[in-house]
Backbone as a ProteinNet text record, in pm:
[ID]
protein_1_A
[PRIMARY]
XXXXXXXXXXXXXXXXXXXXXXXXXXXXXXXXXXXXXXXXXXXXXXXXXXXXXXXXXXXXXXXXXXXXXXXXXXXXXXXXXXXXXXXX
[TERTIARY]
104.4	4.1	76.1	179.7	265.8	224.8	139.9	99.9	-16.4	-36.7	-136.2	-177.1	-327	-381.9	-458.9	-482	-539.8	-653	-752.2	-904.9	-950.2	-1018.6	-1074.3	-1226.1	-1308	-1455.8	-1514.1	-1650.2	-1721.1	-1706.8	-1666.3	-1641.8	-1496.2	-1421.4	-1270.9	-1193.3	-1253.1	-1179.9	-1095.3	-958.6	-870.7	-896.2	-897.6	-910.2	-792.6	-736	-602.7	-621.9	-630.5	-643	-515.3	-497.2	-402.9	-453.9	-379.4	-410.6	-403.3	-516.8	-494.9	-495.5	-517.1	-491.2	-568	-499.2	-564.4	-633.4	-735.6	-787.4	-822.8	-807.9	-837.5	-964	-1069.1	-1200.2	-1285.4	-1325.1	-1425.1	-1393.2	-1267.7	-1212.7	-1227.1	-1210.6	-1199.5	-1101.8	-1070.7	-969.2	-1019.6	-995.3	-1030.4	-932.4	-977.9	-880.7	-951.4	-917	-954.2	-852.1	-939.9	-878.3	-922.2	-825.9	-865.2	-824.9	-940.6	-947.9	-821.7	-753.6	-661.4	-705.2	-846.3	-869.6	-993.6	-1029.8	-1151.5	-1255.1	-1292.9	-1432.8	-1477.5	-1395.4	-1457	-1442.4	-1543.4	-1543.3	-1416.9	-1268.5	-1147	-1139.5	-1280.8	-1288.6	-1341.6	-1396.1	-1434	-1382.6	-1353.3	-1247.4	-1349.9	-1301.6	-1362.4	-1327.3	-1414.8	-1406.8	-1412.1	-1332.2	-1336	-1290.9	-1363.2	-1339.6	-1269.6	-1136.4	-1062.4	-1144.8	-1142.9	-1182	-1083.3	-1145.5	-1057.9	-1179.3	-1108.9	-1202.6	-1191.1	-1234.8	-1263.7	-1137.1	-1032.5	-914.4	-788.7	-868.7	-753.8	-684.6	-704.8	-625.2	-755.3	-631.3	-703.5	-753.6	-868.9	-933	-1038.4	-1061.7	-1119.7	-1245.6	-1388.4	-1522	-1579.9	-1675.9	-1747	-1819.8	-1820.4	-1952.8	-2078.8	-2164.1	-2305	-2396.3	-2345.3	-2429.9	-2379.2	-2509.9	-2477.6	-2418.6	-2466.2	-2430.3	-2270.2	-2240.5	-2093	-1999.4	-2032.4	-1976.4	-1957.3	-2064.8	-2042.5	-1968.1	-1962.5	-1877.5	-1750.9	-1708.4	-1559.7	-1516.8	-1612.6	-1562.4	-1589.9	-1665.2	-1640.3	-1482.1	-1440.9	-1333.8	-1239.9	-1225.8	-1118	-1131.1	-1219.3	-1241.3	-1180.2	-1221.1	-1142	-984.5	-948	-796	-758.6	-813.4	-747.2	-732.1	-863.5	-832.5	-738.9	-710.4	-579.3	-448.9	-416.1	-307.4	-277.1	-400.8	-408.9	-354.4	-380.4	-364.4	-228.6	-129.4	12.6	66.2	-5.7	104.5	117.7	7.7	-1.8	92.3
-135.6	1.5	120.8	133.6	246.8	352.6	350.4	411.9	477.2	607	708.8	764.7	793.7	868.7	997.1	1115.6	1223.6	1221.4	1227.6	1259.2	1364.1	1409.2	1556.9	1554.7	1593.5	1571.4	1703.7	1677.3	1787.9	1918.1	1935.7	2084.6	2125.6	2029.2	2081.9	2047.6	1997.2	1934.3	1820.4	1821.3	1712	1601.9	1490.2	1336.1	1267.7	1209.4	1129.2	1002.5	873	756.6	696.1	572.8	468.2	376.3	296	229.6	52.8	17.2	-125.2	-234	-218.6	-304.9	-244.4	-309.2	-325	-456.2	-414.9	-543.1	-554.2	-657.1	-671.2	-769.9	-729.5	-806.5	-808.5	-905	-864.8	-771.7	-768.6	-681.2	-502.9	-479.8	-357.7	-364.6	-254.7	-229.5	-149.9	-184.3	-146.1	-100.9	-1.4	35.4	12.2	-54.2	-70.3	68.4	144.3	247.7	266.9	297.5	300	455.2	524	705	727	820.1	864.7	961.9	1032.4	1094.8	1063.2	1132	1069.9	1123.7	1191.6	1231.6	1076.2	984	861.8	755	669.3	526.6	465.8	469.5	403.9	269.7	194.5	53.8	-13.2	105.7	55.2	87.7	18	77.3	127.2	182.1	264.2	205.8	169.2	86.6	167.9	182.1	279.5	222.4	238.1	194.5	286	219.3	288.3	322.3	438.1	483.7	577.1	622.6	700.8	828	968.1	1050.9	1109.6	1243.8	1250.4	1327.5	1328.6	1399	1249.9	1118.4	1027.2	1007.9	1092.1	1071.6	941.3	853.1	737.9	817.7	797	859.8	754	776.2	665.3	728.3	637.2	675.4	585.5	644	591	472.6	357.4	250.9	262.6	299.8	339.4	223.9	88.1	-41.3	-96.7	-139.4	-212.2	-363.2	-410.2	-540	-551	-453.5	-465.5	-413.1	-341	-308.3	-432.6	-522	-655.4	-755.5	-713	-840.6	-826.1	-667.8	-647.9	-664.6	-618	-626.2	-775.1	-893.5	-1052.4	-1060.9	-1012.4	-1051.8	-1014.9	-895.1	-830.8	-923.2	-960.8	-1039.5	-1183	-1236.5	-1348.6	-1347	-1265.4	-1227.3	-1229.5	-1126.5	-1115.1	-1214.7	-1314.3	-1445.9	-1549.4	-1536.1	-1613.2	-1578.4	-1433.7	-1373.7	-1405.1	-1394.6	-1440.6	-1540.9	-1682.5	-1823.2	-1833.2	-1739.4	-1737.7	-1693.8	-1591.8	-1541.2	-1595.8	-1709.9	-1814.7	-1888.4
25.6	8	-11.2	-87.4	-107.7	-196.8	-271.9	-370.1	-344.2	-373.4	-317.9	-424.1	-443	-540.9	-490.2	-559.4	-507.8	-616.7	-571	-657.6	-619	-717.6	-708.5	-707.7	-640.4	-626.1	-706.9	-715.2	-814.2	-759.7	-625.4	-595.1	-584.4	-666.8	-653.8	-524.3	-440.1	-311	-353	-295.5	-311.8	-224.8	-242.4	-130.8	-163.6	-79.8	-99.4	-63.6	-152.4	-105.9	-122.1	-48.3	-55.6	-166.8	-244.1	-350.4	-247.2	-254.3	-193.5	-259.5	-409.4	-513.3	-656.4	-745.6	-879.7	-934.3	-1018.3	-1048.3	-1188.9	-1287	-1402.8	-1410.4	-1433.7	-1420.4	-1539.7	-1627.2	-1739.5	-1843.3	-1869.7	-1981.5	-1920.7	-1778.1	-1722.3	-1608.5	-1573.5	-1479.9	-1359.7	-1230	-1112.6	-1030.9	-967.6	-829	-698.8	-610	-454.7	-364.1	-336.5	-248	-117.9	-29	111.9	150.3	195.9	246.6	339	326.3	389.2	478	462.7	576.7	676.2	790.1	870.9	818.9	702.9	639.6	592.3	564.1	525	625	602.6	716.8	665.3	741.1	690	697.6	753.4	748.7	589.2	533.9	395.5	287.5	189.7	61.4	-19.5	-135.2	-219.8	-351.7	-437.7	-558.4	-670.8	-774.3	-876.4	-1003.9	-1117.3	-1257.1	-1321.5	-1385.9	-1477.4	-1606.9	-1672.4	-1789.9	-1867	-1981.6	-2085.4	-2080.5	-2068.1	-2080.3	-2205.5	-2257.6	-2399.9	-2468.7	-2341.4	-2400	-2409.5	-2377.2	-2420.1	-2277.2	-2154.9	-2037.9	-1959.4	-1867.6	-1826.2	-1687.7	-1622.9	-1517.7	-1436.2	-1295.5	-1232.8	-1243	-1237.3	-1255.7	-1127.5	-1054.5	-968.3	-1039.3	-982.2	-1034.4	-972	-1057.7	-1012	-1023.9	-1057.6	-1053	-944.5	-886	-758.3	-767.5	-888.6	-915.4	-969.7	-1074.6	-1098.5	-949.2	-892.4	-735.1	-691.1	-668.9	-594.6	-656.1	-775.8	-873.7	-836.7	-855.8	-835	-638.4	-554.1	-429.2	-385.5	-461.5	-430.2	-497.9	-610.9	-681.4	-560	-527.6	-418.7	-309.8	-240.1	-126.7	-147.1	-272.2	-294.2	-291.7	-346.8	-350.5	-242.6	-142.3	-15.7	53.1	47.9	140.3	84.4	-69.2	-106.5	-66.5	-39.5	10	147.5	241.3	362.2	390.7	325.8	316.1	297.6	222.2	184.7	331.7	379.4	490.2	631.4	651.3	767.8	745.9
[MASK]
++++++++++++++++++++++++++++++++++++++++++++++++++++++++++++++++++++++++++++++++++++++++

């Protein structure tokens, strides 16, 4: 968790997140992020999808579909469980 990402919200406020993981799932790329400030529930990760904006720059988008969010969260949980097996 060494990498940090700064996201800017709709009001122009910057928020810093630690990168927990990057996932490739169903031809999409996702980032699992942990908030670095107290304004978020620090126990809950934020999952965002990579995309390309109108300028061709790679950006992160909110996942608006509950089904898509659950699919990515389940994949992350599975990877985390597998990693925990190797740590013990």
